[in-house]
C-alpha positions as YAML, in Angstrom:
chain: A
units: angstrom
residues:
- id: 1
  name: MET
  ca: [-41.70, -2.73, -172.75]
- id: 2
  name: ALA
  ca: [-40.15, -4.76, -175.50]
- id: 3
  name: THR
  ca: [-42.18, -6.85, -177.64]
- id: 4
  name: GLU
  ca: [-41.53, -10.47, -178.23]
- id: 5
  name: ALA
  ca: [-39.87, -9.87, -181.61]
- id: 6
  name: GLN
  ca: [-37.60, -7.21, -180.16]
- id: 7
  name: ARG
  ca: [-36.53, -9.57, -177.54]
- id: 8
  name: LYS
  ca: [-35.72, -12.16, -180.21]
- id: 9
  name: ALA
  ca: [-33.69, -9.66, -182.01]
- id: 10
  name: ARG
  ca: [-31.82, -8.40, -178.84]
- id: 11
  name: ASN
  ca: [-30.90, -12.13, -178.06]
- id: 12
  name: LYS
  ca: [-29.84, -12.97, -181.48]
- id: 13
  name: TYR
  ca: [-27.58, -9.89, -181.65]
- id: 14
  name: ASN
  ca: [-26.13, -10.56, -178.19]
- id: 15
  name: ASN
  ca: [-25.60, -14.30, -179.13]
- id: 16
  name: GLU
  ca: [-23.70, -13.34, -182.16]
- id: 17
  name: ASN
  ca: [-21.63, -10.53, -181.05]
- id: 18
  name: ASN
  ca: [-20.93, -10.89, -177.44]
- id: 19
  name: LEU
  ca: [-18.80, -13.39, -175.26]
- id: 20
  name: ASN
  ca: [-19.66, -13.59, -171.58]
- id: 21
  name: LYS
  ca: [-17.27, -15.20, -169.14]
- id: 22
  name: THR
  ca: [-17.88, -15.64, -165.43]
- id: 23
  name: ILE
  ca: [-15.27, -15.64, -162.69]
- id: 24
  name: THR
  ca: [-15.90, -16.18, -158.93]
- id: 25
  name: PHE
  ca: [-14.00, -15.00, -155.86]
- id: 26
  name: ASN
  ca: [-14.07, -16.62, -152.57]
- id: 27
  name: ARG
  ca: [-14.51, -13.89, -149.87]
- id: 28
  name: LYS
  ca: [-12.93, -16.06, -147.44]
- id: 29
  name: THR
  ca: [-9.87, -17.67, -149.23]
- id: 30
  name: GLU
  ca: [-9.25, -14.45, -151.58]
- id: 31
  name: THR
  ca: [-9.87, -11.46, -149.54]
- id: 32
  name: ASP
  ca: [-7.06, -9.65, -151.01]
- id: 33
  name: LEU
  ca: [-8.62, -9.91, -154.42]
- id: 34
  name: VAL
  ca: [-11.77, -8.89, -153.56]
- id: 35
  name: GLU
  ca: [-10.68, -5.91, -151.48]
- id: 36
  name: PHE
  ca: [-8.74, -4.82, -154.58]
- id: 37
  name: ILE
  ca: [-11.72, -5.17, -156.88]
- id: 38
  name: GLU
  ca: [-13.97, -3.30, -154.36]
- id: 39
  name: LYS
  ca: [-11.67, -0.57, -154.50]
- id: 40
  name: LEU
  ca: [-11.31, -0.15, -158.22]
- id: 41
  name: ASP
  ca: [-12.34, 3.32, -159.74]
- id: 42
  name: ILE
  ca: [-13.29, 1.85, -163.15]
- id: 43
  name: PRO
  ca: [-15.69, -1.39, -163.87]
- id: 44
  name: LEU
  ca: [-14.10, -4.62, -163.45]
- id: 45
  name: SER
  ca: [-14.73, -5.65, -167.14]
- id: 46
  name: VAL
  ca: [-12.71, -2.53, -168.07]
- id: 47
  name: TYR
  ca: [-9.84, -3.35, -165.93]
- id: 48
  name: VAL
  ca: [-9.77, -7.08, -167.08]
- id: 49
  name: LYS
  ca: [-9.86, -5.91, -170.76]
- id: 50
  name: GLU
  ca: [-6.92, -3.54, -170.07]
- id: 51
  name: LEU
  ca: [-4.80, -6.32, -168.38]
- id: 52
  name: ILE
  ca: [-5.73, -8.54, -171.33]
- id: 53
  name: ARG
  ca: [-4.55, -5.91, -173.84]
- id: 54
  name: LYS
  ca: [-1.24, -5.26, -171.90]
- id: 55
  name: ASP
  ca: [-0.62, -9.22, -171.77]
- id: 56
  name: MET
  ca: [-1.26, -9.57, -175.60]
- id: 57
  name: LYS
  ca: [1.40, -6.98, -176.40]
- id: 58
  name: THR
  ca: [4.06, -8.67, -174.28]
- id: 59
  name: HIS
  ca: [3.21, -11.77, -176.17]
- id: 60
  name: GLU
  ca: [3.37, -10.37, -179.67]
...
């Protein structure tokens, strides 16, 4: 178990170096998206990052 100092250090590092964004999918109205996401063979975060990088290249 982490000590209080370790938790504070980890939280400080995460706050300074990581960005978290949340996206919600409605299972009733966005079934096509939900099904696609559930069938991915890579984590959703990896998939989204790849899409963003491809889009960045097209906008250079």
